[in-house]
C-alpha positions in Angstrom: 0.0 0.0 0.0 1.2 3.5 -0.7 2.6 5.7 2.0 -0.1 8.3 1.2 -2.7 5.9 2.7 -0.6 5.6 5.9 -0.2 9.4 6.1 -3.9 9.8 5.7 -4.6 7.5 8.7 -2.0 9.2 10.9 -3.2 12.7 10.0 -6.8 11.8 10.7 -6.0 10.4 14.2 -4.0 13.4 15.3 -6.3 15.9 13.8 -9.1 14.4 15.9 -7.0 14.7 19.0 -5.8 18.3 18.6 -8.9 20.0 20.0 -8.6 18.0 23.2 -4.9 18.6 23.4 -5.4 22.3 23.1 -7.9 22.4 25.9 -7.0 23.1 29.6 -5.7 19.8 31.0 -4.2 18.2 34.1 -1.9 15.2 34.2 -3.6 11.9 33.6 -2.7 8.3 34.2 -2.5 5.8 31.3 -6.0 4.6 30.3 -5.3 2.7 27.1 -7.3 -0.4 26.2 -4.7 -3.2 25.5 -5.8 -3.5 21.9 -3.6 -5.5 19.5 -4.3 -6.2 15.8 -5.3 -9.8 15.9 -4.4 -10.6 12.3 -1.6 -13.2 13.0 0.4 -11.9 10.0 0.6 -8.6 11.8 0.5 -9.8 15.5 3.6 -11.9 15.0 5.6 -8.9 13.9 5.6 -7.6 17.5 4.1 -4.1 17.3 4.8 -2.7 20.8 2.3 -2.6 23.7 0.6 0.7 24.5 2.2 2.9 27.1 2.1 1.8 30.8 0.5 3.9 33.5 2.7 6.3 35.4 4.0 4.8 38.7 5.9 5.6 41.8 9.4 4.3 42.2 9.5 0.6 43.1 5.8 0.0 42.1 4.8 -3.0 40.0 2.0 -3.2 37.4 0.5 -6.5 36.1 -1.8 -6.8 33.1 -3.5 -10.0 31.9 -5.1 -10.0 28.4 -7.5 -12.4 26.7 -8.5 -11.5 23.1 -10.6 -13.7 20.8 -11.2 -12.9 17.1 -12.8 -14.6 14.1 -12.1 -13.7 10.5 -13.2 -15.2 7.2 -12.2 -13.4 4.0 -10.6 -13.6 0.6 -8.3 -10.7 -0.4 -6.5 -10.5 -3.7 -4.5 -8.1 -6.0 -3.7 -8.5 -9.7 -0.3 -6.9 -9.3 0.8 -3.3 -9.3 1.7 -3.3 -13.1 0.7 -5.4 -16.1 2.5 -8.7 -15.9 3.2 -8.5 -12.2 2.1 -11.7 -10.4 -1.1 -11.4 -8.4 -1.2 -12.2 -4.6 -4.1 -14.0 -3.1 -4.9 -14.4 0.6 -7.4 -17.0 1.8 -8.2 -16.6 5.5 -10.7 -18.5 7.7 -9.8 -19.0 11.4 -10.5 -18.0 14.9 -7.6 -16.7 16.9 -7.0 -16.3 20.6 -4.2 -14.3 22.2 -3.5 -14.7 25.9 -0.8 -12.3 27.2 0.7 -11.3 30.5 2.7 -8.0 30.9 4.7 -7.1 34.0 6.0 -3.6 34.5 8.3 -2.1 37.2 9.0 1.5 38.0 12.7 2.0 38.2 12.1 5.5 39.6 9.5 8.3 39.2 10.2 8.6 35.5 11.4 5.3 34.1 9.3 2.1 33.7 10.6 -1.2 32.4 8.2 -3.9 31.1 8.3 -7.4 29.8 5.4 -9.3 28.2 5.0 -12.9 27.0 1.9 -14.4 25.4 0.4 -17.5 23.8 -1.4 -17.6 20.4 -4.0 -20.2 19.4 -5.4 -20.5 15.8 -8.3 -22.9 15.1 -12.1 -23.1 14.8 -14.1 -21.4 17.6 -17.6 -20.2 18.5 -17.6 -16.6 17.2 -18.6 -17.2 13.5 -22.4 -17.2 14.1 -22.4 -14.4 16.7 -20.4 -12.2 14.3 -22.8 -12.9 11.5 -25.6 -11.7 13.7 -23.6 -8.7 14.8 -22.8 -7.7 11.1 -26.5 -8.1 10.3 -27.4 -5.8 13.3 -25.0 -3.0 12.2 -25.9 -3.4 8.5 -22.4 -4.7 7.5 -22.1 -7.1 4.5 -22.1 -10.8 5.2 -18.8 -11.3 3.4 -17.5 -14.8 3.1 -19.2 -16.2 6.2 -21.8 -19.0 6.1 -19.9 -21.1 3.5 -18.8 -18.3 1.2 -15.1 -18.9 1.9 -15.0 -22.1 -0.2 -12.7 -23.8 2.3 -13.1 -25.3 5.7 -11.5 -23.4 8.6 -8.9 -23.2 9.9 -7.1 -22.1 6.8 -4.6 -19.4 6.2 -3.0 -19.4 2.7 -1.0 -16.8 0.8 -0.2 -17.5 -2.8 1.5 -15.5 -5.6 0.9 -16.4 -9.2 -0.1 -19.9 -8.1 2.9 -20.4 -5.8 2.2 -21.0 -2.1 4.1 -18.5 0.0 2.5 -19.6 3.3 0.0 -22.2 4.3 -1.6 -23.2 7.6 -4.6 -25.7 7.7 -4.5 -27.2 11.2 -5.4 -25.9 14.6 -2.5 -25.2 16.8 -1.1 -23.3 19.8 2.3 -21.8 20.4 4.2 -19.3 22.4 4.0 -15.7 21.0 6.8 -13.1 20.7 8.5 -11.7 23.8 8.0 -7.9 24.0 10.3 -5.7 26.1 10.1 -1.9 26.5 11.3 0.9 28.7 9.4 4.2 29.0 10.5 7.6 30.1 7.7 9.9 31.1 7.4 13.6 32.1 4.5 14.5 34.4 3.7 18.2 34.1 1.0 20.4 35.6 -1.2 20.1 32.5 -0.2 16.8 30.8 1.9 13.7 30.8 4.3 13.0 27.9 6.6 10.1 27.3 9.0 8.2 25.0 9.0 4.4 24.8 11.8 2.2 23.4 10.8 -1.4 22.6 12.3 -4.7 21.4 10.6 -7.8 20.0 12.3 -11.2 20.3 11.0 -14.2 18.1 10.1 -16.6 20.8 7.1 -17.9 18.9 6.6 -20.5 16.1 6.4 -19.4 12.5 4.8 -22.7 11.4 2.0 -22.1 13.8 2.0 -18.4 12.9 2.3 -17.3 16.5 5.4 -15.4 15.3 6.8 -14.1 12.0 10.4 -14.9 13.0 11.8 -11.4 12.9 13.7 -9.4 15.6 12.4 -5.8 16.0 13.0 -2.5 17.7 10.6 0.4 18.1 10.4 3.9 19.3 7.2 5.9 20.1 6.2 9.2 21.6 2.9 9.7 23.4 0.9 12.3 25.3 -2.1 12.0 27.7 -4.4 14.7 29.0 -7.5 15.2 31.1 -9.9 17.7 29.6 -13.1 19.3 31.2 -12.1 17.6 34.5 -13.4 14.1 33.6 -12.6 13.3 29.9 -9.3 11.6 29.3 -7.5 11.7 26.0 -4.3 10.0 24.7 -2.3 9.8 21.5 0.8 7.9 20.3 2.9 7.9 17.2 5.7 5.4 16.6 7.9 3.4 14.3 8.8 -0.3 14.2 11.9 -1.7 12.5 11.9 -5.5 11.9 14.8 -7.7 10.6 14.8 -11.3 9.5 11.2 -12.0 8.9 10.6 -15.7 8.1 6.9 -15.5 7.1 6.5 -13.9 3.7 10.1 -12.7 3.6 9.9 -11.6 0.0 6.9 -9.3 0.8 7.8 -8.1 4.3 8.7 -4.4 4.8 11.6 -3.6 7.2 9.7 -0.7 8.8 6.1 -0.1 9.9 4.7 3.2 11.3 1.9 3.1 13.8 -0.4 5.5 15.6 -3.1 5.3 18.3 -5.6 7.5 20.2 -8.2 7.1 22.8 -11.0 9.1 24.6 -12.3 7.9 27.9 -15.1 9.3 30.0 -17.3 8.4 33.0 -20.4 6.5 32.0 -22.6 5.5 34.9 -21.8 4.6 38.5 -18.2 3.4 38.5 -18.1 2.4 34.9 -16.1 4.3 32.3 -16.7 4.2 28.5 -13.8 4.4 26.0 -13.3 4.6 22.3 -9.9 3.9 20.8 -8.4 3.7 17.3 -5.2 1.9 16.6 -3.6 2.1 13.1 -0.4 0.8 11.4 1.2 1.1 8.0 1.6 -1.7 5.6 3.8 -4.5 6.9 4.0 -6.2 3.5 4.6 -4.7 0.0 2.6 -5.2 -3.2 0.0 -7.3 -1.4 -3.8 -7.1 -1.2 -5.5 -4.9 1.4 -5.4 -7.6 4.1 -1.6 -7.4 4.1 -1.6 -3.6 3.9 -2.2 -0.6 6.2 -5.0 -1.2 8.7 -6.9 0.3 11.6 -8.8 -1.2 14.5 -11.7 0.7 16.1 -12.6 -0.4 19.7 -15.5 0.5 22.0 -14.7 -0.5 25.6 -15.8 -0.4 29.2 -13.7 -0.1 32.4 -14.7 -0.8 36.0 -12.6 -0.9 39.1 -12.6 -4.3 40.8 -10.7 -3.3 43.9 -8.7 -0.1 44.9 -5.7 -1.6 43.0 -7.3 -3.4 40.1 -9.5 -2.7 37.0 -11.5 -4.8 34.6 -11.4 -3.8 30.9 -13.9 -5.1 28.3 -13.8 -4.2 24.6 -15.2 -5.1 21.1 -13.1 -4.2 18.1 -13.9 -3.9 14.4 -11.6 -3.4 11.4 -11.9 0.2 10.0 -11.5 0.3 7.0 -13.3 -3.0 6.5 -11.4 -5.9 5.1 -7.9 -4.6 6.0 -7.3 -6.8 9.0 -9.0 -9.0 11.6 -12.8 -9.0 11.8 -14.7 -8.6 15.0 -12.6 -9.1 18.1 -13.5 -9.4 21.8 -11.1 -8.6 24.6 -11.1 -8.9 28.4 -8.2 -7.6 30.5 -7.4 -7.2 34.1 -4.9 -4.6 35.5 -3.5 -4.9 38.9 -1.0 -3.0 41.1 0.3 -5.1 43.9 0.6 -3.2 47.2 0.7 -3.4 50.9 
């Protein structure tokens, strides 16, 4: 996909955030939903986790994530120029990412974090509920209900008849190890930060829980509270990946990414949140499923105890057909204390 599409996504995200950024604000804690693009061809690249909450020196943060997604689609391209081989993606599977992240505040400004997960790909229970959900919101049926022409689980990428990657059995494997360190500045009217990350290929390329590359990333973010109760955050970053084993002839070495959220009190102790997470094309010359993508999430947050919070979310690919279909997440954040 062209870089113009990527720029359009990033400009849209930050243009939407500017009015809130310009308003009177006070420093805010991190309030990101732990959303991750569940397309395994993207998930295995190791895009970095969203920023951790600010912490006092010596404080621990623990986050457990469970994310279930079901996608059935066919995505093809005839080639960029006449005579170029076409690329064809056949995808029908349910995926489940389970991930644990542990962070430690080295001092009042620096936070180190490590995260390890597990990825399952197979046949699950979400196909029918998603069909009903799409009907409810007026979305097209797509390839569900037998329109795929193949029995899930199946993930196949071909170019001019040559199979570049194929998976046709259920399986489960370790996911990439993600490491990062964040330096934040808490000011009277905002919180800003820089995060430096690394991805290590601890997963399995045959099971598609990992794409086999080693990656590093850098991102800048800001968080604000506006009108006393509405919280806003935005992040912009860049991932560099080397040594990709899955679709190596198509993989790009660099992927830009951007995110934003808005969170507000809803009713009682519940908060409502909307979040949009976008990334550039991780693969070149491919169909839209291998190109730039965005995930729009509507979520709820509720404190469980004084030191823990429950997060719920439902995500949809926007624009449609560029990545995972509907995804459901549940997460628990916890700060151990005395």
